[in-house]
matplotlib code that plots the C-alpha trace (Angstrom):
import matplotlib.pyplot as plt

x = [-143.6, -145.9, -149.5, -151.6, -155.3, -157.8, -160.2, -163.3, -163.1, -166.2, -166.0, -165.8, -163.0, -161.2, -161.5, -160.2, -157.2, -156.5, -156.7, -154.0, -151.5, -148.7, -148.6, -150.2, -148.7, -151.8, -152.2, -156.0, -158.3, -160.3, -157.1, -156.5, -160.0, -159.7, -156.4, -158.1, -161.1, -159.0, -156.4, -153.5, -150.6, -150.3, -148.3, -150.4, -149.0, -151.4, -152.0, -155.5, -157.4, -159.3, -156.2, -154.7, -157.9, -158.1, -154.5, -154.9, -158.1, -156.5, -153.3, -151.4, -148.6, -145.9, -146.9, -147.8, -146.1, -147.2, -147.1, -146.4, -143.1, -141.9, -138.6, -137.8, -135.3, -137.9, -140.4, -137.9, -136.9, -140.6, -141.4, -138.3, -139.3, -143.0, -141.9, -139.7, -142.4, -145.4, -147.1, -147.5, -149.5, -151.4, -152.5, -153.3, -155.5, -157.4, -158.0, -159.2, -161.4, -164.1, -164.3, -164.4, -167.1, -169.2, -168.5, -169.5, -172.7, -173.6, -172.9, -175.1, -177.9, -177.6, -177.7, -180.7, -182.6, -181.7, -183.0, -186.2, -186.7, -186.1, -188.7, -191.2, -190.5, -191.0]
y = [119.4, 122.4, 122.0, 125.0, 124.3, 125.2, 127.9, 126.0, 122.9, 121.7, 121.4, 117.5, 117.8, 120.3, 118.2, 115.2, 117.2, 118.5, 115.1, 113.9, 116.6, 116.1, 119.8, 123.1, 126.5, 128.6, 132.2, 132.4, 132.1, 129.2, 127.2, 127.4, 126.3, 123.4, 122.4, 122.4, 120.5, 117.7, 117.6, 118.6, 120.4, 123.9, 127.1, 130.3, 133.2, 135.9, 138.9, 139.9, 140.4, 137.1, 135.0, 137.0, 136.6, 132.9, 132.1, 134.4, 132.7, 129.3, 130.4, 129.2, 131.8, 129.2, 128.1, 131.4, 134.4, 137.9, 137.8, 141.6, 141.3, 137.7, 137.2, 134.1, 132.7, 132.9, 131.1, 128.4, 127.9, 127.6, 125.1, 123.0, 123.1, 122.4, 119.4, 118.0, 118.4, 118.0, 115.8, 118.8, 121.0, 118.0, 117.1, 120.7, 120.8, 117.7, 119.0, 122.4, 121.0, 119.9, 123.2, 125.1, 122.8, 123.7, 127.4, 127.0, 125.3, 127.9, 130.6, 128.8, 128.6, 132.3, 133.2, 131.0, 132.6, 136.1, 135.2, 133.8, 137.0, 139.1, 137.1, 137.6, 141.3, 141.9]
z = [-59.0, -59.2, -60.3, -61.4, -61.5, -64.3, -63.1, -64.2, -62.1, -60.2, -56.4, -56.6, -59.1, -56.9, -53.8, -55.7, -56.9, -53.4, -51.9, -54.3, -53.3, -50.8, -49.8, -50.9, -51.2, -51.3, -52.1, -52.6, -49.6, -51.1, -51.7, -48.0, -47.2, -49.6, -48.0, -44.6, -45.9, -47.3, -44.5, -46.7, -45.2, -46.5, -46.5, -46.7, -48.7, -47.4, -49.6, -48.6, -45.4, -45.8, -45.8, -42.9, -40.9, -41.5, -40.5, -37.5, -36.4, -36.8, -35.1, -38.2, -38.1, -38.2, -41.7, -43.2, -44.8, -45.9, -49.7, -49.8, -47.9, -48.4, -50.1, -52.2, -49.6, -46.8, -48.9, -49.9, -46.3, -45.2, -47.9, -46.9, -43.3, -44.0, -46.2, -43.5, -40.9, -43.1, -40.6, -38.3, -40.7, -42.0, -38.4, -37.8, -40.9, -40.0, -36.4, -37.5, -40.3, -37.9, -36.1, -39.4, -40.7, -37.7, -38.3, -41.9, -41.0, -38.5, -41.0, -43.5, -40.9, -40.1, -43.8, -44.4, -41.5, -42.8, -46.3, -44.8, -42.8, -45.9, -47.9, -45.1, -44.9, -48.6]

ax = plt.figure().add_subplot(projection="3d")
ax.plot(x, y, z, "-o")
ax.set_aspect("equal")
plt.show()
């Protein structure tokens, strides 16, 4: 079945919901990140540069489509294929989660250093 999430869920609620899903068809960038963080198999429907950049960085082209040019039949075929082989994207998500966690931590460190320098410069 399809589940559409309320926009005001806290992060712990979102993570709980994502962990309960069998597979995600994500359009928004953060739905893809939450899928990766919880090890859920996902299909990326990329419509913005952030989604394209993420799936390119992850080499996730097999499980992603361009939302601007996708037709219904292509999406249905990809969902069917992803469901049959859902272990592959799930394993991929779990494997990439660690490297993305490291990237997020380094980004946080860089941002914290930037803020510290800004405060010192003011």
